C-alpha positions as CSV (number, residue, x, y, z in Angstrom):
1,M,-19.1,44.2,-53.5
2,E,-21.9,45.6,-51.3
3,P,-24.7,44.1,-53.4
4,V,-23.1,40.7,-53.3
5,M,-22.9,40.9,-49.5
6,K,-26.6,41.8,-49.3
7,I,-27.5,38.8,-51.5
8,L,-25.5,36.4,-49.3
9,K,-27.1,37.9,-46.3
10,W,-30.6,37.4,-47.5
11,F,-29.7,33.9,-48.8
12,F,-28.6,32.8,-45.3
13,V,-31.6,34.5,-43.7
14,V,-34.0,32.6,-46.1
15,F,-32.0,29.3,-45.5
16,F,-32.3,29.6,-41.7
17,I,-36.0,30.5,-42.0
18,L,-36.5,27.3,-44.1
19,I,-34.6,25.2,-41.6
20,I,-36.6,26.6,-38.7
21,S,-39.8,26.1,-40.6
22,L,-39.0,22.6,-41.5
23,A,-38.0,21.8,-37.8
24,A,-41.3,23.4,-36.7
25,Y,-43.3,21.4,-39.2
26,L,-41.6,18.1,-38.3
27,T,-41.8,18.8,-34.6
28,L,-45.4,20.0,-34.5
29,V,-47.1,18.3,-37.4
30,F,-45.1,15.1,-38.3
31,D,-44.6,13.2,-35.0
32,P,-42.5,10.1,-35.4
33,N,-44.0,8.6,-32.2
34,D,-47.2,8.0,-34.3
35,F,-45.3,5.0,-35.7
36,K,-44.0,3.7,-32.4
37,P,-47.0,1.4,-31.7
38,Q,-46.7,-0.1,-35.3
39,L,-43.1,-0.8,-34.7
40,V,-43.7,-2.5,-31.4
41,D,-46.6,-4.6,-32.8
42,A,-44.5,-5.6,-35.9
43,V,-41.7,-6.9,-33.7
44,K,-44.1,-8.7,-31.4
45,E,-45.8,-10.3,-34.4
46,N,-42.6,-11.5,-36.1
47,T,-40.5,-12.5,-33.1
48,G,-42.8,-13.1,-30.2
49,R,-40.7,-10.8,-28.1
50,D,-41.4,-7.4,-26.4
51,L,-39.7,-4.4,-27.9
52,V,-39.3,-1.5,-25.5
53,V,-38.4,2.0,-26.6
54,A,-38.0,3.8,-23.3
55,D,-37.4,7.3,-24.6
56,K,-39.7,9.1,-27.1
57,L,-38.7,9.1,-30.7
58,S,-37.3,12.5,-31.7
59,W,-36.0,14.4,-34.7
60,T,-32.3,15.2,-35.3
61,F,-31.3,18.1,-37.6
62,F,-27.6,17.9,-37.6
63,P,-25.6,16.8,-39.4
64,S,-28.6,15.4,-41.3
65,I,-32.3,15.0,-40.7
66,G,-33.2,11.8,-38.9
67,I,-35.3,10.0,-36.3
68,K,-33.6,9.1,-33.0
69,L,-34.5,6.2,-30.7
70,S,-32.9,5.9,-27.3
71,K,-32.9,3.2,-24.7
72,V,-34.2,0.3,-26.9
73,S,-34.4,-3.3,-25.8
74,L,-35.7,-6.7,-27.0
75,S,-36.7,-9.2,-24.4
76,N,-35.2,-12.6,-23.7
77,P,-37.6,-15.5,-23.0
78,S,-38.9,-15.6,-19.4
79,G,-36.7,-17.3,-16.8
80,F,-33.3,-16.1,-18.2
81,D,-30.6,-14.4,-16.2
82,T,-30.8,-11.3,-18.3
83,S,-34.2,-9.9,-19.1
84,S,-33.1,-8.4,-22.4
85,M,-31.6,-10.2,-25.4
86,L,-30.8,-6.9,-27.1
87,E,-30.1,-3.5,-25.7
88,V,-29.3,-0.4,-27.7
89,N,-28.1,2.9,-26.4
90,E,-29.1,4.9,-29.5
91,I,-30.5,4.3,-33.0
92,V,-30.6,7.1,-35.6
93,A,-32.4,6.7,-38.8
94,E,-31.4,9.3,-41.4
95,V,-34.4,10.1,-43.6
96,A,-35.0,11.6,-47.0
97,L,-36.7,15.0,-46.9
98,M,-39.2,15.1,-49.7
99,P,-41.0,11.8,-49.0
100,L,-41.8,13.2,-45.5
101,F,-44.3,15.6,-47.0
102,S,-46.2,12.5,-48.3
103,K,-45.9,10.8,-44.9
104,Q,-43.4,8.3,-46.3
105,V,-40.3,7.5,-44.4
106,E,-37.4,6.6,-46.6
107,I,-34.4,5.8,-44.4
108,A,-31.2,6.6,-46.2
109,Q,-29.0,5.3,-43.4
110,L,-29.6,3.5,-40.1
111,N,-27.0,3.9,-37.4
112,V,-26.9,1.8,-34.3
113,D,-24.5,2.6,-31.5
114,G,-23.9,0.9,-28.1
115,L,-25.6,-2.4,-28.9
116,T,-25.4,-5.2,-26.3
117,V,-26.4,-8.8,-27.2
118,N,-27.0,-11.3,-24.4
119,L,-27.1,-14.9,-25.7
120,E,-27.8,-17.5,-23.1
121,T,-28.0,-21.3,-23.1
122,R,-29.7,-22.8,-20.0
123,I,-29.1,-26.1,-18.4
124,D,-32.2,-27.5,-20.0
125,G,-31.0,-26.5,-23.5
126,Q,-33.3,-23.5,-24.0
127,T,-31.5,-20.6,-25.8
128,S,-32.2,-17.0,-26.4
129,F,-33.2,-17.7,-29.9
130,D,-36.1,-20.0,-28.9
131,G,-39.5,-18.7,-29.9
132,L,-38.4,-16.1,-32.4
133,E,-40.8,-17.6,-34.9
134,G,-43.5,-15.2,-33.5
135,S,-46.5,-15.4,-31.2
136,K,-49.1,-15.9,-33.9
137,S,-51.1,-19.1,-33.6
138,A,-52.6,-21.2,-36.4
139,G,-55.9,-19.8,-37.6
140,K,-55.6,-16.6,-35.6
141,P,-55.8,-13.5,-37.8
142,A,-53.0,-11.0,-37.6
143,A,-53.6,-7.9,-35.5
144,E,-54.5,-4.8,-37.4
145,P,-51.9,-2.1,-37.3
146,S,-52.8,0.6,-34.8
147,S,-53.1,4.2,-35.9
148,Q,-53.6,7.5,-34.2
149,S,-55.9,10.1,-35.8
150,G,-55.7,8.5,-39.2
151,K,-51.9,8.9,-39.3
152,G,-50.0,6.0,-40.6
153,L,-46.7,4.8,-42.2
154,A,-47.1,4.8,-46.0
155,G,-43.7,3.3,-46.9
156,L,-40.3,2.3,-45.5
157,N,-37.0,2.0,-47.3
158,I,-33.5,1.6,-45.8
159,G,-30.5,2.8,-47.8
160,G,-27.9,1.3,-45.4
161,V,-27.1,0.2,-41.8
162,A,-24.1,0.8,-39.7
163,I,-23.7,-0.8,-36.2
164,T,-20.8,0.3,-34.0
165,N,-19.6,-0.3,-30.4
166,T,-21.3,-3.6,-30.0
167,Q,-20.7,-6.2,-27.3
168,I,-21.9,-9.8,-27.6
169,R,-22.1,-11.8,-24.4
170,M,-22.5,-15.6,-24.6
171,L,-23.3,-17.5,-21.4
172,D,-23.6,-21.3,-21.3
173,E,-25.0,-22.6,-18.0
174,K,-24.2,-26.2,-19.0
175,T,-20.5,-25.6,-19.2
176,G,-20.4,-22.6,-16.8
177,T,-18.5,-20.5,-19.4
178,E,-18.9,-16.9,-20.5
179,Q,-17.4,-15.3,-23.6
180,L,-17.3,-11.7,-24.7
181,F,-17.0,-10.5,-28.2
182,N,-16.5,-6.9,-29.5
183,L,-18.1,-6.1,-32.8
184,E,-16.2,-3.2,-34.2
185,K,-18.5,-2.6,-37.1
186,L,-21.3,-4.2,-39.1
187,T,-22.4,-2.4,-42.2
188,L,-25.2,-3.1,-44.6
189,G,-25.6,-1.4,-47.9
190,Q,-28.7,-0.5,-49.9
191,F,-31.3,-2.9,-48.5
192,A,-34.7,-4.0,-49.7
193,L,-36.7,-7.2,-49.0
194,G,-36.1,-9.8,-51.7
195,E,-32.9,-8.1,-53.0
196,F,-29.2,-8.7,-52.2
197,A,-27.4,-6.1,-50.2
198,P,-23.7,-5.8,-49.4
199,L,-22.7,-6.8,-45.9
200,E,-19.4,-6.4,-44.0
201,Y,-18.3,-7.0,-40.4
202,Q,-15.2,-6.8,-38.2
203,F,-15.0,-8.2,-34.7
204,N,-12.4,-9.4,-32.2
205,A,-12.4,-11.3,-28.9
206,E,-10.1,-11.6,-25.9
207,L,-10.6,-15.1,-24.5
208,P,-8.8,-16.6,-21.5
209,D,-6.4,-18.6,-23.6
210,M,-6.5,-17.0,-27.0
211,T,-7.3,-13.9,-29.0
212,L,-9.6,-14.0,-32.1
213,S,-10.2,-11.5,-34.9
214,S,-12.5,-12.0,-37.8
215,H,-13.5,-10.0,-40.9
216,G,-16.2,-10.9,-43.4
217,E,-18.0,-9.5,-46.4
218,G,-20.6,-10.7,-48.8
219,L,-24.2,-10.2,-49.9
220,I,-27.3,-10.8,-47.9
221,K,-31.0,-11.1,-48.9
222,V,-34.0,-11.3,-46.7
223,D,-37.1,-12.8,-48.3
224,A,-40.2,-10.7,-48.6
225,S,-42.0,-13.1,-46.2
226,M,-39.2,-12.5,-43.6
227,Q,-38.9,-16.3,-43.3
228,A,-35.7,-16.8,-45.3
229,I,-32.2,-15.3,-45.3
230,E,-29.5,-16.0,-47.9
231,L,-25.8,-15.1,-47.7
232,K,-24.0,-15.1,-51.0
233,D,-20.3,-15.2,-51.7
234,L,-19.5,-14.7,-48.0
235,K,-15.7,-14.4,-47.6
236,I,-14.4,-14.7,-44.0
237,L,-10.8,-14.2,-42.8
238,N,-10.1,-15.4,-39.2
239,S,-6.9,-15.1,-37.2
240,V,-6.5,-17.0,-33.9
241,A,-3.5,-16.6,-31.6
242,G,-2.5,-18.1,-28.2
243,E,-0.2,-20.4,-26.4
244,G,-2.5,-23.3,-27.0
245,I,-2.8,-22.7,-30.7
246,P,-0.5,-24.7,-33.1
247,N,2.5,-22.6,-33.8
248,K,0.8,-19.9,-31.5
249,K,-1.1,-18.5,-34.5
250,L,-3.5,-19.9,-37.1
251,D,-5.0,-18.0,-40.1
252,I,-8.2,-19.4,-41.6
253,S,-10.1,-18.2,-44.6
254,L,-13.3,-19.5,-46.2
255,L,-15.7,-18.7,-49.0
256,T,-19.3,-20.0,-48.4
257,Q,-22.9,-19.7,-49.5
258,V,-25.5,-19.8,-46.7
259,S,-29.3,-20.2,-46.7
260,I,-31.5,-20.0,-43.6
261,A,-35.2,-21.1,-43.5
262,L,-36.5,-19.5,-40.4
263,D,-39.9,-21.1,-40.7
264,K,-38.4,-24.6,-41.1
265,K,-35.5,-23.9,-38.8
266,R,-33.0,-25.2,-41.2
267,L,-29.6,-23.8,-42.2
268,K,-27.6,-25.0,-45.2
269,L,-24.0,-24.1,-45.8
270,S,-22.0,-24.7,-49.0
271,L,-18.3,-24.5,-48.3
272,E,-16.7,-23.6,-51.6
273,E,-13.3,-22.8,-50.2
274,F,-11.6,-23.5,-46.8
275,I,-7.9,-22.9,-46.0
276,A,-6.3,-23.3,-42.6
277,D,-2.6,-23.0,-42.9
278,Q,-2.0,-25.5,-45.7
279,I,-5.2,-27.5,-45.2
280,E,-7.8,-27.1,-47.9
281,A,-11.4,-28.4,-47.9
282,K,-14.7,-28.1,-49.6
283,G,-18.1,-29.5,-48.7
284,E,-21.7,-29.0,-47.6
285,V,-23.4,-28.9,-44.2
286,S,-27.0,-28.7,-43.3
287,V,-28.4,-28.0,-39.8
288,A,-31.9,-28.6,-38.4
289,Y,-32.1,-26.5,-35.3
290,G,-35.8,-26.8,-34.5
291,G,-35.5,-29.6,-32.0
292,K,-34.1,-29.8,-28.5
293,V,-30.9,-31.1,-30.0
294,P,-29.7,-29.8,-33.4
295,N,-29.1,-32.3,-36.2
296,I,-26.2,-31.8,-38.6
297,D,-25.6,-33.6,-41.9
298,G,-22.4,-32.9,-43.7
299,Q,-19.9,-34.0,-46.4
300,L,-16.4,-32.6,-46.3
301,S,-13.6,-33.2,-48.8
302,F,-10.0,-32.4,-47.7
303,G,-6.8,-32.3,-49.7
304,E,-3.4,-33.1,-48.2
305,I,-3.3,-32.8,-44.4
306,D,0.0,-32.6,-42.4
307,L,-1.1,-32.7,-38.7
308,D,2.5,-32.8,-37.6
309,K,2.8,-29.1,-38.4
310,F,0.2,-28.4,-35.7
311,M,1.8,-30.5,-33.0
312,P,3.7,-28.8,-30.2
313,P,7.5,-28.9,-30.3
314,S,9.1,-32.1,-29.0
315,D,11.1,-30.2,-26.4
316,A,11.1,-31.8,-23.0
317,P,8.4,-30.3,-20.8
318,S,9.2,-28.5,-17.6
319,Q,8.5,-30.1,-14.3
320,S,5.5,-28.0,-13.7
321,D,4.1,-28.8,-17.1
322,D,4.8,-32.5,-16.5
323,K,2.8,-32.4,-13.3
324,Q,0.0,-30.6,-14.9
325,T,-0.1,-33.1,-17.8
326,Q,-0.2,-36.0,-15.3
327,A,-3.0,-34.4,-13.4
328,T,-5.0,-33.8,-16.5
329,S,-4.4,-37.3,-17.9
330,A,-5.6,-38.8,-14.6
331,Q,-9.1,-37.3,-15.3
332,E,-11.7,-38.6,-17.7
333,P,-12.2,-36.1,-20.6
334,D,-15.4,-34.1,-20.5
335,L,-17.6,-35.6,-23.3
336,S,-20.8,-33.9,-22.2
337,A,-20.8,-31.9,-25.4
338,M,-21.5,-35.2,-27.3
339,K,-25.1,-35.0,-25.9
340,L,-25.7,-31.5,-27.2
341,V,-25.8,-32.3,-30.9
342,N,-26.5,-35.2,-33.3
343,F,-24.7,-35.4,-36.6
344,K,-23.9,-37.5,-39.6
345,L,-20.6,-36.6,-41.3
346,G,-18.8,-38.1,-44.3
347,V,-15.2,-37.1,-44.8
348,T,-12.7,-37.8,-47.5
349,A,-9.0,-36.7,-47.7
350,E,-6.2,-37.1,-50.2
351,S,-3.7,-37.8,-47.5
352,I,-3.2,-37.4,-43.8
353,K,0.2,-37.4,-42.0
354,V,0.3,-37.7,-38.2
355,A,3.1,-38.7,-35.9
356,N,5.3,-39.1,-39.0
357,M,2.9,-41.8,-40.3
358,L,1.5,-41.2,-43.8
359,T,-1.9,-42.5,-45.1
360,S,-3.8,-41.6,-48.2
361,K,-7.2,-41.9,-49.9
362,W,-9.2,-41.5,-46.7
363,V,-12.9,-42.3,-46.6
364,M,-14.7,-41.9,-43.2
365,N,-18.3,-42.0,-42.1
366,L,-19.2,-40.7,-38.6
367,A,-22.5,-40.5,-36.8
368,L,-23.2,-39.0,-33.3
369,K,-26.6,-39.6,-31.7
370,D,-27.6,-39.2,-28.1
371,G,-24.0,-39.3,-26.9
372,V,-22.9,-42.3,-28.8
373,L,-20.3,-41.8,-31.6
374,N,-20.2,-44.4,-34.3
375,L,-17.4,-44.7,-36.8
376,S,-19.1,-47.0,-39.3
377,K,-16.3,-46.8,-41.9
378,L,-12.7,-45.7,-42.1
379,S,-10.6,-46.9,-44.9
380,A,-7.3,-45.6,-46.2
381,N,-4.2,-46.6,-48.1
382,L,-1.4,-47.5,-45.7
383,Y,2.2,-48.3,-46.8
384,K,1.2,-50.0,-50.0
385,G,-1.6,-51.8,-48.2
386,K,-5.1,-51.1,-46.9
387,L,-6.4,-49.9,-43.5
388,S,-10.0,-50.6,-42.4
389,V,-11.5,-49.5,-39.0
390,T,-14.9,-49.4,-37.3
391,A,-15.3,-48.1,-33.8
392,Q,-17.8,-46.8,-31.2
393,V,-17.5,-44.4,-28.2
394,D,-20.3,-44.3,-25.7
395,A,-20.3,-41.2,-23.6
396,R,-23.7,-41.6,-21.9
397,K,-22.1,-42.6,-18.6
398,S,-19.5,-40.7,-16.6
399,V,-16.8,-43.2,-17.5
400,P,-17.0,-43.7,-21.3
401,S,-16.7,-47.0,-23.0
402,Y,-15.5,-48.0,-26.5
403,S,-15.1,-50.8,-28.9
404,F,-13.4,-51.3,-32.2
405,E,-12.4,-53.6,-35.1
406,K,-9.3,-53.0,-37.1
407,S,-7.6,-54.7,-40.0
408,V,-4.6,-54.0,-42.2
409,E,-4.0,-55.9,-45.5
410,K,-0.7,-56.2,-47.4
411,V,1.0,-53.4,-45.4
412,Q,4.8,-53.0,-45.6
413,I,5.3,-53.4,-41.9
414,R,8.9,-52.2,-41.6
415,E,8.2,-48.8,-43.1
416,L,5.2,-48.5,-40.9
417,L,7.0,-49.4,-37.7
418,K,9.9,-47.1,-38.4
419,D,7.7,-44.1,-39.2
420,A,5.1,-44.6,-36.5
421,A,7.3,-45.8,-33.6
422,E,10.9,-45.5,-34.7
423,I,11.2,-49.3,-34.3
424,D,13.3,-51.3,-36.8
425,L,12.4,-54.8,-35.8
426,L,10.3,-56.5,-38.4
427,A,9.9,-56.4,-42.2
428,G,7.6,-58.0,-44.7
429,T,4.0,-57.9,-46.1
430,A,1.7,-57.9,-43.1
431,N,-2.0,-58.8,-42.6
432,F,-3.4,-58.0,-39.2
433,T,-6.8,-58.1,-37.5
434,V,-7.8,-57.1,-34.0
435,K,-11.1,-56.6,-32.2
436,G,-11.4,-55.0,-28.8
437,K,-13.3,-53.1,-26.2
438,G,-12.7,-51.2,-23.0
439,R,-13.8,-48.5,-20.5
440,S,-12.2,-45.2,-19.6
441,L,-10.3,-42.8,-21.8
442,I,-7.5,-42.1,-19.3
443,T,-4.3,-43.2,-21.0
444,A,-3.1,-45.5,-18.2
445,N,-6.6,-47.0,-17.8
446,M,-6.9,-47.6,-21.5
447,K,-3.7,-49.8,-21.5
448,K,-4.9,-51.7,-18.5
449,N,-8.7,-52.0,-19.3
450,L,-8.4,-52.8,-23.0
451,A,-9.5,-56.4,-23.8
452,A,-8.7,-57.5,-27.4
453,K,-7.9,-60.5,-29.5
454,G,-6.5,-60.8,-33.0
455,Q,-4.1,-62.5,-35.3
456,F,-1.3,-61.6,-37.6
457,E,0.6,-62.9,-40.7
458,V,3.8,-61.6,-42.2
459,S,5.2,-63.0,-45.4
460,D,8.5,-62.8,-47.2
461,G,10.1,-60.7,-44.4
462,A,12.9,-60.5,-41.9
463,L,13.4,-60.2,-38.2
464,Y,16.0,-57.4,-37.5
465,G,18.4,-57.3,-34.6
466,V,19.3,-61.0,-34.7
467,N,20.8,-63.4,-37.2
468,I,19.6,-66.8,-35.9
469,P,21.4,-68.9,-38.5
470,Q,24.7,-67.2,-37.6
471,M,24.0,-67.8,-33.9
472,L,23.5,-71.5,-34.8
473,R,26.7,-71.7,-36.8
474,D,28.6,-70.0,-33.9
475,A,27.1,-72.6,-31.5
476,Q,28.0,-75.4,-33.9
477,A,31.6,-74.2,-34.1
478,K,31.9,-74.1,-30.3
479,L,30.5,-77.7,-30.1
480,S,33.2,-78.7,-32.6
481,G,35.9,-77.0,-30.4
482,D,36.4,-74.0,-32.6
483,L,36.5,-71.0,-30.2
484,S,37.8,-68.5,-32.8
485,S,35.9,-65.2,-33.2
486,T,32.9,-65.3,-35.4
487,A,32.5,-63.4,-38.6
488,S,30.7,-60.0,-38.6
489,V,27.4,-60.4,-40.4
490,E,24.2,-58.4,-40.7
491,K,21.9,-59.0,-37.7
492,K,18.9,-60.1,-39.8
493,T,16.9,-63.3,-40.0
494,D,15.0,-63.9,-43.2
495,F,11.7,-65.8,-43.2
496,T,9.0,-66.8,-45.6
497,S,6.2,-66.6,-43.1
498,L,5.5,-65.4,-39.5
499,T,2.1,-66.1,-38.0
500,G,0.3,-66.1,-34.7
501,S,-2.7,-65.1,-32.7
502,F,-2.9,-63.0,-29.5
503,T,-5.2,-61.9,-26.7
504,L,-4.8,-58.7,-24.7
505,V,-5.8,-58.5,-21.1
506,N,-4.7,-56.1,-18.3
507,G,-2.2,-54.5,-20.7
508,V,-0.4,-57.8,-21.6
509,A,-0.6,-59.3,-25.0
510,S,-0.3,-63.1,-24.9
511,N,0.9,-64.9,-28.1
512,P,0.6,-68.7,-27.6
513,D,1.3,-69.9,-31.2
514,L,4.1,-67.9,-32.8
515,L,5.5,-69.7,-35.8
516,M,8.3,-68.5,-38.1
517,A,9.3,-70.6,-41.1
518,S,12.0,-70.3,-43.7
519,P,13.9,-72.8,-45.9
520,L,16.7,-72.8,-43.3
521,I,15.1,-72.8,-39.8
522,R,11.8,-73.1,-37.9
523,L,11.0,-71.0,-34.9
524,S,8.0,-71.7,-32.7
525,G,6.7,-71.1,-29.2
526,A,4.9,-68.6,-27.0
527,G,5.4,-65.3,-25.3
528,T,4.0,-62.0,-24.0
529,A,4.3,-58.3,-24.8
530,N,3.5,-55.8,-22.1
531,I,2.0,-52.6,-23.7
532,V,2.3,-50.7,-20.4
533,T,6.0,-51.4,-19.7
534,E,6.8,-52.4,-23.4
535,A,8.6,-55.5,-22.0
536,L,9.0,-58.6,-24.2
537,D,9.2,-62.2,-22.8
538,Y,9.3,-65.0,-25.3
539,S,10.3,-68.6,-24.9
540,L,10.8,-70.3,-28.3
541,I,12.3,-73.3,-29.9
542,T,14.4,-73.1,-33.1
543,S,15.6,-76.0,-35.3
544,V,17.5,-76.3,-38.5
545,V,15.5,-77.8,-41.4
546,G,17.9,-76.9,-44.3
547,S,21.4,-75.9,-45.1
548,L,22.6,-72.8,-43.3
549,E,24.5,-71.9,-46.4
550,G,21.6,-69.6,-47.4
551,Q,22.8,-67.1,-44.9
552,G,26.5,-68.0,-45.0
553,G,26.5,-71.4,-43.5
554,G,27.7,-74.7,-44.8
555,E,27.4,-77.9,-42.7
556,R,23.8,-79.0,-42.4
557,E,24.2,-82.3,-40.7
558,A,25.7,-81.2,-37.4
559,L,22.6,-79.4,-36.1
560,H,19.9,-80.8,-38.3
561,G,16.8,-81.7,-36.4
562,V,18.2,-80.5,-33.0
563,E,15.6,-78.3,-31.1
564,I,17.3,-75.4,-29.5
565,P,15.7,-73.0,-26.9
566,F,15.6,-69.4,-28.1
567,A,14.6,-66.5,-25.9
568,I,13.5,-62.9,-26.7
569,S,13.5,-60.3,-23.9
570,G,14.1,-56.6,-23.5
571,T,11.7,-54.0,-24.9
572,F,9.9,-53.1,-28.1
573,S,12.6,-50.6,-29.1
574,E,15.6,-52.6,-27.7
575,P,14.8,-56.3,-27.9
576,K,17.4,-58.9,-26.7
577,F,17.8,-62.3,-28.4
578,A,19.5,-65.3,-26.7
579,L,20.3,-68.8,-27.9
580,D,20.5,-71.3,-25.0
581,T,23.9,-72.9,-25.7
582,A,23.8,-75.0,-22.6
583,A,20.6,-76.6,-23.7
584,L,22.0,-77.0,-27.1
585,F,25.0,-78.9,-25.7
586,D,22.7,-81.1,-23.7
587,A,20.5,-81.8,-26.8
588,K,23.6,-82.4,-28.9
589,L,25.1,-84.7,-26.3
590,K,21.8,-86.6,-26.1
591,Q,21.7,-86.9,-29.9
592,E,25.3,-88.2,-30.0
593,T,24.5,-90.6,-27.1
594,E,21.5,-91.9,-29.0
595,K,23.8,-92.4,-32.1
596,V,26.3,-94.4,-30.0
597,K,23.6,-96.5,-28.6
598,D,22.2,-97.2,-32.1
599,K,25.7,-98.1,-33.3
600,L,26.2,-100.5,-30.4
601,K,22.9,-102.0,-30.9
602,D,23.5,-102.5,-34.6
603,S,27.0,-104.0,-33.8
604,L,25.5,-106.3,-31.3
605,L,22.8,-107.5,-33.6
606,K,25.3,-108.2,-36.3
607,K,27.4,-110.3,-33.9
608,L,24.3,-112.2,-32.7
609,G,23.3,-112.7,-36.3
610,G,26.6,-114.5,-37.0
611,F,25.9,-117.4,-34.6
């Protein structure tokens, strides 16, 4: 036992001597600060920024051999609130032992702790990323790497990177907002220029009105020229929670491929999979961020979208919520963000359901430039018909303006009205066109300031809530002295066509030429519909042109050709219909008087003809 103990004793003595010798060699002979000027120059050359390493580089010997950097910072452009874009409390590079004797530093693991990132956007649009292309000018040769006493860095290899305890601060002077994000971890596996390396991150954020957590993993490759970055098979899982979030929580996942050309300042994203609740999408987006305003081009394709699932519950709001809503709706929405980006976007969707109204086969082309949003095309299938819309919103002034053209063709109007507004008033195949413009996006102002004109045509339909032929038969019976109760029939008036035109001014739609025709009756006249109060006011004339038997009637002769005033009042949801029986009696009396006169005249002529 004693010889074994002696062997162990001498083993540890030799081991500690080797460790002490290695520490002495690394400390006295191999000074990591020899490479500090090269590091600072390389960062200056490739980013145009100043890298500051306040403390001297030193060696660490436990738990592994490594080089430690403390108090490191990368500058922001001049004129920013914070002088540093990046600040790091400590960086430790774990190195392989044997290459050190050949003056090669092979970093097996790079650990970064206490990283603070300050990203600012100034009022003039300048950001912390501006100028990162470097300070080299065209035709100017790159500076030669500095060296001390012939000592230099023969090679560099990174086996992996781990970043912990990171805080990202985003300040936007344009909107006066500040956001803080906590990066729990960011790890990078075996890394070499020109080769893919595994990447993973996890971060969360506590914002004023929501919480956010995100986890992502994929592969990253940095080109040997340091001018291109590629992210491959990047899978991201996000979870957002808050009172203002639909259903108070929303989970989003996506799978994407990303390429960034730093020299050309272009980013391209291929979205292979996107799932938010039950919404799925695919597409491609490219971003040119070199100019003062970034330009985005994209094409997105969605499946079935049910927006009603994301709407707040229909419970009656509290009094305080109602006051807050009124105060908010009395202010113009802030559209200043429309001036911060230009884009062209094409969108398709299998179907979209919103406010219980279902559309399908969406095709939409949008373009935003210099604060003007143009909807050059929107087409969709709508209740067995077709919807087409073009529109523009101009946000260059404090009070935005807008214009639009809309048409629907061969739409089943009854199903549309019932689903969209819970109104069962009209049925038939409808064609409708309208063109309008206005100023202000405040709800009340939109109803008042909108000026529009259009026309409509409904064929083979029915007007619900009233049976005009039955009303005429009832009036006819009363004229004949029959005061018995009328039969109970469906309140519906069939027609073959319903046409008219309208103008909309100050929230009132005026319809001067309403005409409804059927084999039984004609209905014509004029009226108004107030879109602010939803009040109806129509003064019409109806007349019998055929037998009322088609809807249960029999005698045609009694009212044939008599024009009868007919009024529509009430509201969109509760219209009221009235037949002017007093006027009918006067018209009938006049008609009968004319008949008596004609008979007397004929009798008189016959008598005179006998002489």
